C-alpha positions in Angstrom: -32.1 -9.9 53.7 -34.4 -10.9 56.5 -35.4 -7.5 57.8 -39.0 -7.0 58.8 -41.0 -3.8 58.8 -40.7 -3.8 62.6 -36.9 -4.1 62.3 -36.8 -1.1 59.9 -39.0 1.0 62.2 -36.8 0.1 65.1 -33.7 1.1 63.1 -35.2 4.5 62.2 -36.4 5.1 65.8 -32.9 4.4 67.1 -31.4 6.8 64.5 -34.0 9.5 65.5 -33.2 9.0 69.2 -29.5 9.6 68.4 -30.2 12.6 66.2 -28.6 10.9 63.2 -29.2 11.7 59.6 -28.8 8.3 57.9 -29.0 6.6 54.6 -30.4 3.0 54.6 -27.9 0.7 52.9 -28.9 -2.2 50.7 -28.4 -5.3 52.8 -27.4 -7.5 49.9 -24.6 -5.2 48.9 -23.3 -3.8 52.2 -24.5 -6.2 54.9 -24.6 -3.2 57.3 -27.8 -1.2 58.1 -26.9 2.5 57.9 -24.5 5.1 56.7 -24.6 8.1 59.0 -24.2 11.4 57.2 -22.5 14.6 58.2 -24.3 17.4 56.3 -21.7 19.9 57.5 -18.9 18.2 55.7 -19.3 17.5 52.0 -17.7 15.4 49.3 -18.3 17.6 46.3 -22.0 18.3 46.4 -23.1 15.3 48.7 -23.0 14.8 52.4 -19.9 13.0 53.8 -20.4 9.5 55.3 -18.7 9.5 58.7 -20.1 6.4 60.3 -21.3 2.9 59.3 -23.8 1.4 61.8 -25.3 -1.9 62.4 -28.4 -1.6 64.6 -29.9 -4.4 66.6 -32.7 -4.8 69.2 -32.1 -7.0 72.2 -35.0 -7.7 74.6 -32.9 -7.8 77.8 -31.0 -5.5 80.1 -27.5 -4.6 78.8 -25.6 -6.3 81.6 -27.6 -9.6 81.6 -24.9 -11.4 79.6 -21.1 -11.0 79.7 -21.0 -10.8 75.9 -23.0 -9.8 72.9 -23.3 -12.2 70.0 -23.3 -11.0 66.4 -22.8 -12.7 63.1 -19.1 -13.1 62.2 -19.7 -11.8 58.7 -21.5 -8.7 60.0 -18.5 -8.0 62.3 -16.0 -8.5 59.4 -18.0 -6.2 57.2 -18.2 -3.5 59.9 -14.4 -3.7 60.4 -13.7 -3.6 56.6 -15.9 -0.7 55.9 -14.3 1.3 58.6 -10.8 0.4 57.7 -11.0 0.9 53.9 -13.2 4.0 54.0 -11.4 5.6 57.0 -14.6 6.2 58.9 -16.0 4.8 62.2 -18.1 1.7 62.4 -20.5 1.3 65.3 -22.6 -1.6 66.5 -25.6 0.0 68.1 -27.8 -2.1 70.4 -31.2 -1.0 71.7 -31.4 -2.9 75.0 -34.3 -2.6 77.4 -32.3 -0.2 79.5 -31.1 2.1 76.8 -29.3 2.5 73.4 -25.7 1.4 73.6 -22.8 1.8 71.2 -19.7 -0.3 70.5 -17.0 1.4 68.4 -15.8 -1.6 66.4 -12.3 -0.1 65.9 -11.7 0.0 69.7 -12.3 -3.7 70.3 -9.2 -5.7 70.9 -9.3 -8.9 68.8 -7.7 -10.9 71.6 -10.9 -10.2 73.7 -13.2 -11.6 71.1 -14.5 -15.2 71.1 -15.6 -17.0 68.0 -18.2 -19.7 68.2 -21.2 -21.2 66.5 -24.3 -19.3 67.2 -28.0 -19.3 66.4 -31.2 -17.5 67.3 -32.8 -18.5 70.6 -36.1 -18.3 68.7 -35.9 -19.5 65.1 -38.7 -17.4 63.6 -37.6 -18.3 60.1 -38.2 -22.0 60.5 -34.8 -22.7 58.9 -33.1 -26.0 59.8 -29.7 -24.5 59.5 -30.1 -21.1 61.3 -26.5 -21.4 62.7 -23.4 -19.6 61.7 -20.0 -18.5 63.1 -20.6 -15.6 65.5 -18.4 -13.2 67.4 -18.9 -12.8 71.1 -18.0 -9.2 72.2 -17.4 -8.4 75.8 -20.2 -6.2 77.1 -17.8 -3.7 78.6 -17.2 -2.3 75.1 -20.8 -1.0 74.9 -21.3 2.5 76.2 -24.8 3.9 77.0 -25.8 6.8 74.7 -29.4 7.4 75.7 -32.3 5.9 77.5 -34.6 3.7 75.4 -37.4 5.8 73.9 -41.0 4.7 74.3 -41.2 4.5 70.5 -39.0 1.4 70.6 -40.6 -1.9 71.7 
């Protein structure tokens, strides 16, 4: 919906760094960035989707904050896609110190906090750039790889 060309390039660079073959999902329909394909396993004649992924860039070290904030609706969508399609859903964050993954299915709901969140910088100049957000404890994020130079 609000993705910029820079966002799309970052998403692709993250997928490349992880060695993923992905399909970019329509944000208005899915509200999640990517379907990760497994070309070895097929459903009929097409590659099987084995992961749904939301990819974000955060310009800070991974341990700077105790939690990571994401839109509540994004979180719900990731959970639902994984549950109903019987696949994994990952929240992938490109921090300054690497690319980290949170397996959404492994997060205990009791450890989540729900609060009203907004961007620290409102680039969209929207008066109501606030929404319910989930705050995920940072210990759920595991480092996958160092941040490639192609990601700014």
